N, C-alpha and C positions, 0 to 999 in steps of 0.2 A: 497470541500463534496457533495456542493450543485449541481456544475455542474456535476459531477459523478452519481449522483441521476437522476438528470435531462435528461442524455444521455441514463442511462442504462448501465452505464458500473458498475456493481453491487460488484463485487467481490473487486475492487479498493475504493467503497462509504462504504464497509463495512473494509478493511484497515484501510481509514482512520478515523473511527469512534471510532474506538479500539485503535489508535496509539492516538488520539486527550484525550480521555477516561483518558490514561495510561499516559498523560503530564502531564494533568492537576490534576491528582490524588496525582503524584510524588511534583507538586507545594503545596497542599493541605496537605500532610504529613510532607513537610521539613518546612513548615508553620505550625504547628501544632506539630512538633518533635514528631511524632507516626511513627513507621518504623515496617515492620515485624519481627514476633515472628521465633525462629528458625524451619524450616519445615513448617510451614503456609503456607497453599495456598495462592494465588493471589486472588482469587475472596472472599476470607476471607475477607483478610487483607482490602482487597476493602471495603465492607459492613463494617468493621470496622473504618477506616478512613472515609469514607461518614455519618458514624452516627453522628459524631460532628455535624451534619445539620439535625436533627429529621421532622420537619417541611419540610422541603426540599426535604428528602424520602420519608414523606408522606407515609411508607406500602410500597413502590417496595423493592423488589428485584435487587438493583444495579448489588451486583457481577453475581447475574444470566445472567442479560443483559450482562454482558462484557463476560461471558463464552458461551452466545448465538452465539453471536460476535466470539470469538476465533472456536468454532466448523464450522462455516462455512468457515472460513478461513482454516480448516486443510482438506476443504472437506468432511466434515461429517454432518451428519443431523440435522435440530430441529425441536420441533415441537412449532406450535402456531396458538392459535384457533382451535385445534382440526387437523393440516394439519401437515404433515410429508416434511418438505421444505431442499433444496439443492442448490446450487449456479451453475447454468453453465447458457447456452448465450439462451437457447430455453423455460427457464424459464415461468411460463403463470403468467399472468397478476397480479390472486389474488396473486399467492405466490411472486411475484416479490415485491407488496404492501407491504403485512407483513413484507417481510425482512428492505423494504424502511422505513416501521414504526419504526422497532426495532431501525434502526440507528437513524433516527431523533429522538427517544423518549432516547435513551442512550444518542446519543451527547448532547440533551440539558440539561440533568443537568450536564457535565461537564463543558456548554457552562455559568451555572450558576456561578462557582467558576469564567471563568476570566470576567465578565460582573462584580462580585462583587472586583476583583482587581483591575478593572480599574474604579470602584466606588471611592475604597478608595484611590487611586491616585488624580481623580478627585476633590474629599472632599475638598482636600486643595490646592485647587487651586482658583482663580478669576475668573474662565469660568464656575462654579458651577452653573444650575439652576435647577427652581423647574420639570423644562421638562427633562432636562436631567438627573438628581440625579433620577425622577422616574422612567422613559423608564428602566437605570440600573436595576431598583430593580424589574419589572415585568416579570412574567413570560412569556414564550411563549405565552400559550392559551389565556395571557390576554391583548394581543397587539390588536389594534385595525386592524380588518379586509381589507387588500388591495388589489384593484385588476393589477395584474401587467399588461403593455399595451402587445396588440395583439402581437408586434415585437419582447416579448422578446421567442415564439415559434420558432425564427427562429435557426437552427442547428448550432453549433460552433463545429466544426472538431477538430479534435488533435491536436496538435503545430507543426505540421511540414513545412517544407519549404514553401512548396506550399501555405497553409494559412497564415502564418504571414505573408506573402508580399502581399497577397490581399486584395481586396478591401471591401471585409467583416470585416476583420482584422482589416483594416481602419476605420470604419464605431465602431466598438467595441469597439475599444482606445479613439475616440473622446467619447462614452461615459463614457469612464473612468475618462477622462479628465476633462467632465462637470460634474461630482460626485463629485469629487475634489473640484474642481471650488466652488459647492455648500456649502461642508463643511468648505473650508477656508473663506468664506465669511460671515459663519452664524451670525457674532460677528452684523456685520454690517447691514446684512438685514437677520433678525429671520424670521428663518423657521421650521416648524416642519418637523424631520427628520425620522418620522416613514411612515409620506407619500412617502418617497421615501426610503423606506427600500429596495423595491427590485433593486435598483440601487445599492446598497453595490451590490450583489451577482454579479453584472455585472460587478461593479469595480471591483473586486476580477479578473476576468479572462481577461477582458483588462491588469489587470498587467501583470497576466502571459504572455501575447501576445508582451508586452513592452518588457518582460525581457526575452522571448524566440528571438525576434530580437537583444538585444542586445546581445546575446550570439553566436548567427547567424554572428553577424558582428565581436567579437572577435573572433571566430573559422575561419574567411577567413583571417581574419589580422594575425591570426597565420601560417593558414595553407600557405596561399598564393594561386598558380595558383593548388594547389594541392585542393583546398576546392572544394565538389561538393554535390550539392543538390542531384542529381541524385542518388551517393552512398545511401544516406537517404534512396529515394523513392523506392529502393529495398531491400534493408533490414525491412523496414516497410512491402515491400509487403512479404517477406519472413516469417516475424511473420504473416500474416496472413494467409499465406499458409497454415502454419503448425495448426493454431487456426483452421479455418474452415474443413479442413483435418480431425480433431482430433474427433472435434465435429460430424461430418459427419458421421463418422467411429462409435464413441458412439450411435448416433442415430439411426441407422441402424442394429446395432447388439440389442441379447436378454439382456432384461436391466437389469442389477446385479450389484454388489456394484465395479463392476471392471471398467463398461463405467460408474457409477458415478465418480470416478478419474479422469478418462478422458476428463469427461466433468468439471469437479472444475479444472483439468490443462488448461486446453482451456480456460474455462474465467479469468482465472487467469491469462493467458499470455496475452490474451489482456487488460487486464487491467496497467499490468505489464508496455506495452512499449507506452500503453499512458502517464502513471506518468513518463515513464524516459523521455519522450519527454521537461516533465515540469522541469526537471532537479531537482528532490527531489529524498531522500535517501526511500520514503516508495513508490519506486518501489522497493525496495528490497523484501518488505513485501508479493509483490504478485509472486514473484520471487520465494520465499520459499515456497508458494504456489503451485507453479507447481513444484518443486524438488522433494516434500512429494508426490504429487500424482500418478507424474511419476512412482517415485518407488511405490507404493502401488499398479497401474496399472500393473508395473513389475510382482510384485509378487506374484499376483493374476494368469497372464499368464504362469509365470515357475512354482510356489509353489501354488497352490489352496487351499491345506487342511492348510498348515502355514498363508496364508492370512487369511481365513476363520476365525482362533484362534487367530490372531491378530486381528480382527475386533471385535470379541465379546469382547474385553478390552478397546474399547474405547479411551476417551482421553487418559489411561496407554500407550500407543503406541504411542511414538514421531514418529517423524520426523526422526530421526538417528536410531530407530529402522528400517524403511521401509527400510530406505538404506541398512541397515546391511541386511536384510531380500532379497533386490534385486542383492545382491551383490557388491553394492555400499559404502562399507563402508572406503572405501579407501579416500573420500569424504566428510568425517566428518568434517573436519576444516571447507572446503567451507559449507556448512551446518550448522554449528554453526556461523560464519559471517554473513550467512543471517536471521539466527535465531536471534541473537543478534540485530540487526536493526528491526526485525520484533516484539521489545518490545522498551518502556521507561519506565525500571521500575531501583529501588535504584540499584539493580544489573546487570544491565545493562553492553556492556562492546563494546559502539561504536566507541572509537578511535581504539582500537587495530583490529577491524573487519574490517575498512576501511584498516588498514595497508594491513590485509592481502589479501581484495581482490585486490589493489593496485597490491602488489607484485605477485600473485597467476596469473596475464595475462599472458596467452600464447601468443606468435608472438613479434612480435614488440612491442614494449615498451619504446620508446622514449618519448611520452605521457602519461606514464601512470597515472599519477595522476589526468588526467581530464576522463581515458576510464572506470574506474574502474568498475561501473556499466552498463556500454553497454556494456564492453566484460561478467559480471557475465550474462544478460540477453541472450546474443547470447548464452552460452554456454549452461543455463539450455533449451532454445524452441529445441535446434539441440538433446536435450538429451530424449526432449518431441516426434521429430522429429523423432529419431532412435526406441522410443518404439513405434510410430502410427506406422509407416513401418514394421516393427515385426509383430504386430498384424494384418495389411493389410495380410500380407503374408499367412498367416491360410486359409482366404477366398476368397481373390483378389490378388494374386502374379503378376498379371500382373502389377497391379493396385500400387501395392507395389515397383514393378521394377521402373516403371515412376514417383512414389514420392521420391524415393531414391536419380536418376537422375537428377531429376530437383531441389529440395530441399537441398539435400546432395551431391551433383555431386559425387558420387560415386555409385560402387556398394556394394554387400551386404558383402562380405569379407573386401573393402576397409572401409567402413561407420562400421564396427565392429573395425577394427583394429583403427579408429580415435578414437571412443570411450576409448575404452584400453588406447592411450596414454593419453586421458586425464582423467584417474580414476589413472594412475600412476604418472600423473603431479600432483596430488593432495593430495598421499600419502607423497610427498615430506615436504607436510605441516603438519602431520600431528599432529605433537609436538610442534604445532604454541603456543605462552605465550601471552593467551589473558587479561593481565594483571589486575590493580587493575579495581575496577565499577566505576558507574559513581556515586555513592556515595562516594567513596574513594578518587575519585580525586575532587570533589566538599570540601570535609572537607579538604582536602591538601591546596585549595586553600584559603579558607579562612584562616585556621591556618598560611598561608605565608602570607597573608594579616594584621592579627593580629597583626602578629609579624612586619610589613612592619611600620605599624600605631606604634606600641608603640617605635619603635626604634627613630620614627622621635623626 
């Protein structure tokens, strides 16, 4: 999350923050045995759960903070400090700072639950010290100020093959190893870890680099001579071209709700592929934003009056409704799978959603278990490319033709045929059974564990 904030991937930071909040709200609710009431809105449930810590909440509306993050992920605007803010690649510095402040503020609340859980576990060990206990109890604003070293301004690029095999990646990896040595030796050489707080951020990025390197080695071992970093470079260029053309189109068009949707989709696509390179499910959150706002832009282009009515309903207009209005209702199961991964709540169904994304891949599926996120990203990016080219057609037909040939490798008729083939493919999965919820699965595992213990 810190890395995404630091390098301007705002949509990704918002996605990670909301997921972090939901994950630790689920932890708190299960610990306190507080569960959603029938028909209860999640923001209200979140307020009820966190009310067990009145001193921590201290008058804040944590439910509204979560709701604001959600609105941004749906491509809608929020109001902060008297400013109307949406996420886009050209967001100005003041609005970006407001969004970043929201992310930090909301995530810090959930981080208190993380630190409390660590402190509880830590208290039963011989390693507990007044410094470690005190630091885990402090609020972020109570930490002593530290000045990060100047080299933290070094740009750390996304985890493509060229970067993770570079000298800069070696240096960052070494920083991570140094931090781990300091932590491992602190019993012999006591040190105030608050002095090195900035190193913890670098260590997380170093760990991501090390993980990416291992993943590339495993992929090379699995694919043999077919392993090709150049193919990955071409794919990233594909995503960048779609992102930049969509953003350029929106910025040079008359500002409207439709151009807001295009800009939200472009921003989310950029964060999607950066998260995908980290090999994490959170990339699917941003993919859902791409899909929803592509459908939203298409509806504004083809059915402007209906789109205007739907915009007035705000949060009541779900991604599913935008897909239906855009004529893409055949992708309801695909949309739901992305939606399941967009949340970590008691009612989430991640396991079945992963099964669907694995099964739904088109073309070669020999390595389907390893490529579900990659194929989902290709599909939503291609859908955005279709909408961008169709939008270009209205004012810049020659540019639209060139964009289709370069990005979609097709003329208008062939591009439409491919899109319809994908929609028809999605229809085959419309009755997919998403099965039991996260809470149901956890309850069943607990029941089986208790039975095993009692049988011994």
